[in-house]
C-alpha positions in Angstrom: 85.9 16.8 0.9 87.9 16.5 4.1 91.7 15.9 4.2 93.2 14.2 7.2 97.0 13.9 7.9 98.3 11.9 10.8 101.6 12.4 12.5 103.4 11.2 15.7 103.9 7.5 15.2 107.1 5.8 16.0 108.7 3.0 18.0 108.5 2.7 21.7 109.2 0.1 24.4 106.5 -1.6 26.4 105.1 0.8 29.0 106.1 3.8 27.0 103.9 6.6 25.6 103.2 8.2 22.2 101.0 11.0 21.1 99.4 11.0 17.7 97.9 14.0 15.9 95.6 14.3 13.0 95.2 17.6 11.2 91.9 18.1 9.4 91.4 20.5 6.5 88.9 21.1 3.7 85.1 21.3 3.8 85.1 20.5 7.5 82.0 20.7 9.7 83.1 20.7 13.3 80.0 18.8 14.3 80.9 15.3 13.3 82.4 12.0 14.6 86.1 11.7 14.4 88.1 8.7 15.4 91.3 6.7 15.6 91.5 3.2 14.1 94.3 0.8 13.9 95.3 -2.2 11.8 97.6 -4.7 13.3 99.7 -6.8 11.0 97.5 -9.3 9.1 94.4 -8.3 11.0 91.3 -6.2 10.2 91.1 -2.5 11.0 89.6 -1.9 14.5 88.2 1.1 16.3 90.4 2.5 19.1 88.7 5.8 20.1 86.2 8.3 18.8 84.7 11.6 19.7 81.7 13.6 18.6 83.2 17.0 18.1 80.0 18.9 18.7 79.7 18.1 22.4 82.8 16.1 23.1 81.3 12.7 23.9 84.1 10.1 23.8 84.2 6.4 23.0 86.9 3.9 23.6 87.6 0.3 22.8 87.8 -1.9 25.9 91.4 -2.8 25.1 92.5 0.9 25.5 90.3 2.2 28.2 92.3 3.8 31.0 95.4 4.0 28.8 94.4 6.1 25.7 92.8 9.5 25.7 91.2 11.1 22.6 90.9 14.9 22.5 90.5 17.9 20.2 92.3 21.2 20.1 90.3 24.3 20.7 89.7 24.9 17.0 88.4 21.3 16.7 90.5 20.8 13.6 93.3 18.6 15.2 92.5 15.3 16.7 94.9 13.9 19.3 95.4 10.5 20.7 97.5 10.2 23.8 98.7 6.6 24.3 100.2 5.5 27.6 101.2 2.2 29.1 101.7 0.8 25.6 101.7 -2.9 25.0 103.0 -5.0 22.1 99.4 -5.7 21.0 99.0 -1.9 20.4 101.4 -2.3 17.4 99.8 -1.4 14.1 99.1 1.3 11.6 97.0 4.0 13.1 94.5 5.9 11.0 92.5 9.0 11.6 89.0 9.1 10.3 86.0 11.4 10.0 82.4 10.6 9.5 79.6 12.5 7.7 77.1 11.1 10.2 75.6 13.4 12.8 74.3 10.6 14.9 75.6 7.1 15.6 73.4 4.9 17.8 75.9 3.1 20.0 79.5 2.9 21.0 79.9 -0.2 18.9 78.7 1.7 15.8 80.8 4.7 16.6 83.9 2.6 16.6 83.0 0.8 13.4 85.2 1.7 10.4 82.2 1.3 8.1 80.6 4.5 9.5 83.6 6.7 8.4 83.9 8.4 5.1 87.3 10.1 5.2 90.6 8.6 6.1 94.2 9.6 6.5 97.0 7.6 5.2 98.1 6.2 8.5 101.1 6.3 10.8 103.0 3.3 12.2 103.2 2.6 15.9 105.5 -0.2 17.0 105.7 -1.4 20.6 108.5 -3.7 21.4 109.2 -5.8 24.5 
């Protein structure tokens, strides 16, 4: 089992920045996919960014490229999402997730919530204009 706990959400104005953190604990193999997903109000959960912790390959949704950065701490047990130039459409509940898969075939697959087994409870991000 893997436990994931998010922190760092909050409210910010358009153009502002927030950093989210996800602390991982438990039976945690460092070579896995980890990602950030978000669920805007009344919409389905969508992939934002992901990383394969073994070699550091990163994946981003088109909507956040150039604005968000996903990273890991040196111990590879804390997942970080740096969010800059925030927009109202970035509003939603942000979830950290981890996958048992060691290989996902494409960026689309890697950003699909269906490929992830473990989830945090989420942290709210609100961007107001």
